[in-house]
N, C-alpha and C positions, 0 to 999 in steps of 0.2 A: 653869328658865328655857331657851329654846330654843337649841340648839347653833349655829344660824346665823340671821341677821337678812335678810330681804328687803329689798333696798335699790332706791330709785327709778333707773330709767334715767337716765343722764347725758346730756345733750342734745350735748356736745362729743364724746363716744365716738362717738354715731351719725353726727355730722357727718364725723369723721375716717374711720369705717369706710365711708361713702359715696362719699367721695373717693377712698380707696385702691381700692374696687371700680371706680369709674369710670376711674380711671387705670390699672388693669391691663386692663379692658374695650379702653380706647384704644389701649393699646400693644400689644395682641393684634391689633386690627384694623388698626392700622398695619403690624404685622409681617407679617401675612397678605397684606395689598396689597403690601407691597414683595417677598414672596415669590413672588407669582403674577407680579408686573411683572418679577421676573428670568427667570422661565420665557418671556417674550415676547422679551426682548432677548437675541438670540443673540450674545451676546459674551462671552470667557473670563472678564471679570472679573465676571460675574452668575452663575457657576456655583457652586454651594453643595458644598464638599468636606467629607465626613464626618469624615476623618481625615487632617490634611495630614502627619501624621509618618509615614503608612504608605508602603511601598516603591511607587515609581512604576513602572508598566508600561510600558517604554519599548524599542523595537527598530526594525529598519529594515524597509522593504518587502521586501526579499529575503529575510528570515527565514520569511516565507510562515506566519507563526501566524495562522490564519483562525479565525474564530469558527464554532461549529455553532449551530443555531437550533433553539428548541422551541416550537410553537405552542398547547401545551395538551394535544395528542393525541399528535403524532408529532415525531421529532427528524429533522433535517436535518444530516446530518454531512458533511464534506470528505474523511473517511478512508474506508478500503476498507469494502464492504459485505459482511458475511456472507451476506444474502440476496439479492444481485445486484441491488439497488434503490436508489433517491435518498432513501429514507426508511426509517425503521423506528420501533417503539415503543421508548421509553425502558426501559432495564433497571432494576432495582430500586435501585440506589445513585443512579442519575440521577436518577429520579423522587423520591427522598429529598431529593435537592439541590435540586431545583426547589421542591419544598414548603417548605423551611426558607428558601431565599432569597428566595421571593415573600412569606413571611409577616415576614421581616425588613424586606423593602421597604415593606411596607404600614404595618407599626408606624412605620416611619422617617418615613413621609410623613404619617401622622397626628400624629405629634409635631412634626415641624418645619414642616409648612404647613398643617396644620390640615384637610386632606382625607382622608376616610375612602374606603377601596376594598374591594371583595371580591376573593376569588382568581380570579373570571372578569374582573374589570376589568384584572387582571394576567397576561395569558395569553401575552405575547410577551416570550420569554426567548432570550438568547444568551449563549453561554459559550465558553471556549477555556481549555486549559491552557498556561500559560507557564512554561517550564522554569527552575527555581532561584526561581520567585515564587510561584507558586499558582494557582488556579483564578480566572479572572475572568469574573464573571456581570453582564450588563446585565438590568435588568427595566425594561419600558415598561407603564405604568399610565394609563388613561384611562377617565372614566366619561361615557357619552353625552351627559349634560345639562350638562357642563362644556366650556367653549371652550379647553380646555388638555389637555395629556398631559404625564405626569412621567415622568423616567426615573432610576433609581437604578443605580449601579454598585456590586457588592459585590466585595470580594476575599477568597477562602478563601486565606490564605497557608499556604506549607509549616510543618510543625513542623520544629523543630531536629532535625538528621540524629542517627540513633541506630543501632546495629547491632543487627538483630533475629534474625540467624541466623549460624552459624560452624560449618562442617563442614570435615573432612579427609578425603580419599579417596586411597589409594595407586594411583599410576599403574600399579603391577604387577598391580592387578587387572584380570581379562580379561572383556570385554564379549562377551556371547555373542549374536550376530545370529540371530535365527530367520526364516527365509525360506520361505514358501510357494511352490511351484513347480509349474507344469504345462505341459509343451512349452517354447518359446520359448528354443530352444539358442542363438541368435546373441545374444540379449540378456542371457544369462546369461553366457556369455564377456566380454561387454562389461563386466558388473558383477564378474567375477573380475579382469579387468585392471584396472579402477580400484581393486579390493581391493589388488591386489599394490602398487600404488603408495602405498596406506594404511599398509599394514604395513611396508612399506619405511623409512617415515618414523619409525618407533620411538615415535611419541607415546604410544600406548596398546597394549596386548596385545589381539588379536582372536580370537573364536573364530565359527565359521559352521556353524549347524545348519540344514541343507536339509531340507525335509519335501516330497517329491515323489511327485506323484499319477502312478499308471499311465496311460502313453500311449507313442506308438512312439518318443518321445524320451527317454525316463527313463534308459535305458542310456548314451545320448550325455550327458546332463547329468551322470550319475555319474561318467564317464571324464574330463569337463572338470574336475570338481571334484578327482578324484585327480592330475591332471595341474597344475593350478594348485598343489595343496599341496606339489608337489615343489619349486615355485620359491619358496615361502613357508615356510621352515623353522619359524617362529616361530608359525604358523597352527594353530589345532587345528580339525578338521573332523568333522562327523557327517552322514551320509546316510540319514533315514528314509524308506523306502518305504510308500505307502499304495496298497492294491491296488485301491480303489474306483476308478471313472472319473470320477464328478462332481466337481467343483472345488467346495471349500469352504474359504474363506481362514479361518473361525472355527476350525474343527476342525483345520486345519493348524498355526496358532499354539498352540492349546491342547496339541496333541501334542507339538511342538516345545519349548515350555517344560517340559513334565512329564516327557518321555522324554529329552532331551539328555543326553548323556554329557559333556559339555564343562564343566568348572568355571568359574563364573563367576555371581556373584551377581547383577550387573547384566544385564538382558536388553534388547535392542533389536528391536523388532519392525518388519520392513523389508519392503519388497516387491523384486522382482528388477529393475524398471526405476527404482529410486531410487539415485542415486550421491551420494556423500558426500567430504568432505575430512577429513583427520586431526584438524583443530580440531574438526569436530563430533562427533567420538566422543570427544572429551576432553569436550566441554559434555555430551554423553548419558552420561557416567560421573559427571559431578560435580553434575547437576541433580537427579536423583532423591535423596529422603532417606527412608530406610527407614522405614516406618510413619508417614509424614507428607507425603510431596511424590511426584507423579508428573508426567514431562515429556512434554507432547504438541507437539512441535516443528511450525511451519507450514512445508510444502515449497514451494519456487520451482519452479513448473511451467513447464516449456519450451514455446514454440510451435513450430509447424513450421518446423524450419529449411530446408527445400526451399522453402518460401513465403517466408520473410522474407529469406534472403539473395539469392535469385535475384531479388526485388523490388528490391534494390538493385545488382544487378550485380555480387554478391561470390560467390566460389566456397564451398560449403558445408565447413567444416571437419569434422575428425574429431570423434565425439562426445565425447572426453574433452578436446577443446580448446573446447568449448562452455559449460564451467562456469562462467558469468559472469552477472551480474545488471545488465540495464537494462531501459529500457521496451519496447524491441522485442523482447528476448530471452524474455520469458516474463511470469508473473503469480504473484502470492502465492495459494496455494490455501487460503483463510482457511477454507472449509468441511470441509476434509480432516482427518480425526483419525486417519488410519491408522499413522502412525509413532509410536510410543510409546517411552519409555525409563523404566524401573522396576525395581525388585528382583522377583527371582523370587518371594520369599517374599510381596510385597504382591500379585502376579499371582495368586497360588494364594488369597490370604486375600479378593481381589475375585470370586475363582470364575471368573476368564477370560471368554472370550468364548462366545456362545451357539452350541455347536456342531452344532445342528439347523438353522441357518441355512446354506442352499445358495448358491453362487456368491460373488460380492463386492457390497459395496456395502451401507451401512447399518449393518454390523456393527459398524464403529468408533466411530461416534455413539452407539450402544447401550452400548457399553463405556465410553465417556466419560460417560454419564449414570448408569451404574451405579456409577462411581468416585466422582463428585461426590455421589450419596446417601451415601456413607460419609464422614460429617462429617468425621473426622479426618485426611483426605487434602487438601492443597492441590493444585490443578491449575495446572501453568506452561503457558501458551499462548504462545509467542515465535517470531516469524519468525526463521528460521534461515539465515544466508548461506552455509551449506556443505552444504546438503541440498537435491537437485535431483531433480526428476522429469523423466526423459528422454522426450522426444516420441515418441510412436508412434500410428499409427491406432487409434482405441479401438473395441473390439469390445462391443457391448452385448448378445450373445447370452447370455452367462453371468451377466448383472445379478441381483441378487436381486429378490425381489418386492417391487413397487410403487416400484422404483427406475429405471424405463425413462426417465421424463421427466427425472431430474436427470442420468443418463447421456447423453441426447440434448442436453442443455444443455452439459454438458462436452465434449462433442465438438465443438460450435461455438466455445466460448470457448478451446479447446485450439489453434486453428489460426493465429490472430495477434491482434494488439490492434485495437482500433475504428480507430486511424489507418492501421494497414498494411492494413486490409480496404479501407478507402476509397480509399487510393492504389493498391492492387490493381484496384479496380473502374474507376478512372479510366484506368489503364494498360489494362486489358484490354478495358474498354467503348469506349474512344476512342483506343486507341494513342497516348496523349498522353505528351509528355515533363515536362509540367507545368514548363516552364521549366528543366529540367536536375535536378528533383528525382527524377524517374523518367524515364528515357530508353526510346527504343524499342529493339527488340532490334538492328536495324540500327547504331544509335549504340553500343550496348555492344559490338557486334563490333569496332569502330573504336577503341574506349577500351581502350589498352593499360595504361596506369596513370596515376594521379591525378598523379603528378610529371611524367610525359611530357606530358600534356594542359596543366599548366600552363605548361610551358617552350614548348609550341607555340602556345597563347593569346598569350603575350607577344610571341613573335617574330612572329606573324601580325599582331597588331595595330600593331606597330612597321613592319612593311613595309607594311602597309594604309595606315598615316597617311602614310609617306612616298611612296606612290605617289599618294595623292590630293593632297598637297601639290604634286608635280612636275605632275599634271594640271590643278590650278588655274592654277599658274604659266605652264603652256603655254599655256593657254587666254587668259589676261590678255596674255600676249606678242602672241598672234595679234591679239588686239582692238586693242592699240596700234598695230601696224603696218597694220591697215586704217583707212579713214576710219570715224571713229567714228559719223558721221551715218548711214552706209550699214548698220550692225550693226540687223539685224531685232530686233524686241521679244522674240520667242521666244527669241532667242540670250541676249538680256540676262538674261531669266527662267532659262534653264538655267544661265547662270554663276552668278547670285544663289543659286539653289537648291543647287549644287555648294557654294559656299563657306560657306553657312550650315547645311547638313545635317550631322549626325552620320554617323560611319563606319556604314554600313548593308550592307556586303559580306557575303556568305555564308561562314562559316569552312570552309576547305578540309576539315575533318576533322569537321564536324557538318552537320546537315541543320536544327539549330534556331538561333535568333539567339543572341548571345553574352551570355546572361543565363543563368548556371547557378549553383547552389548545391548542397552536400552535405547531405544528410537525414540520413544513417546514418554 
């Protein structure tokens, strides 16, 4: 007997199945049409929300949380550019994010709306980091044959916070500053003056190892270090002389780390034209982690103070009083990697810098690349508000091979910001005051102080208004005394102009009209 018996089809089952297929198909078509209609009607109630329970990204316009954009090839970002241009190639983590979010958008649209897209149809992406929320990403998809475009917003929320590292560093540990030096006695004295203030703060203990190349200023620099050490009893110093005349920053740093007699596990590779605050040295001490982490702080590089301060009619302050950060005073040297804080043992494990490289320029990037290739080191790059590169005319004669173009670029960038260069052009090219933003030299000579000018302006406007009022009253009295019919048409016109016109007198202390604003 067979285990099963074939049964004839039941007509009612076929009808029921057909009805279900038709209803499903019809419902799908209605849903697709309604979905497409929602894209045509630009009202909030027609927007489709993927997860209403997700955190809403809200902020005010003053927060300036702008989007960066990606067109499938290049990233257009509102942040500082390491390449000095307005666009760049995406880095590996960004590219992976773009790939994932594009795939998620394509799958969502295929499921939700029934439209199938390829990655080439979804090239337009924008994204931004929202503090405390996550990364918000917009994807716009469009197929040429369709008369609609679809947009999907994806939010990558932040994970729950957790501690990933905890270290303890004794502030009694001494930081050994390793400095290459050739010539430049005046800037070296400035460095020592700033170091005296840092040491006096007692924030951290400091050692200074100077690796000096032979030249006519070597003895002057040595004596300056000896004299400074007398005023800083807690400062340990070491002066290493190199007989060769050609300067090599790489060799000096290698010699300083390897031969210094100062006790200090953490070393700070520093240049003579870089000044710092006590708080920076504390970060320099705590950021490196032996065998795991190297700190490459980003320096704030000062513009030419002679240009910037004189541009706004201000006296140039002493160098140690210019250690502040704003848009006019300098810029972040994002591509500079020469300042480094790390453990001496890690420096030796990385094998230091390439001593065969003469001059300066490029050796810092090579050291960074060599460090990054050793996979167990995490590199910390951070803007540091306590680290300043002091302005000086840049000399490109000792620049390393292949670095002349970047040196010339740096020369131009180190003078002033784009805005200040433009204002300088207007002033020098046209001797224009730009309505008080930039005044002529004659105007600045007459300017004693802002407070004095404000008092003069208020007093002058009051006197001018009183004088005008008396003049108008006197004119009207004269008109009333005379036969009105005998007044000439030109007299009436002059009276009317005098009554209706605003104050247009010339300020007794200025050659420009009274429209003035402070720019700096």
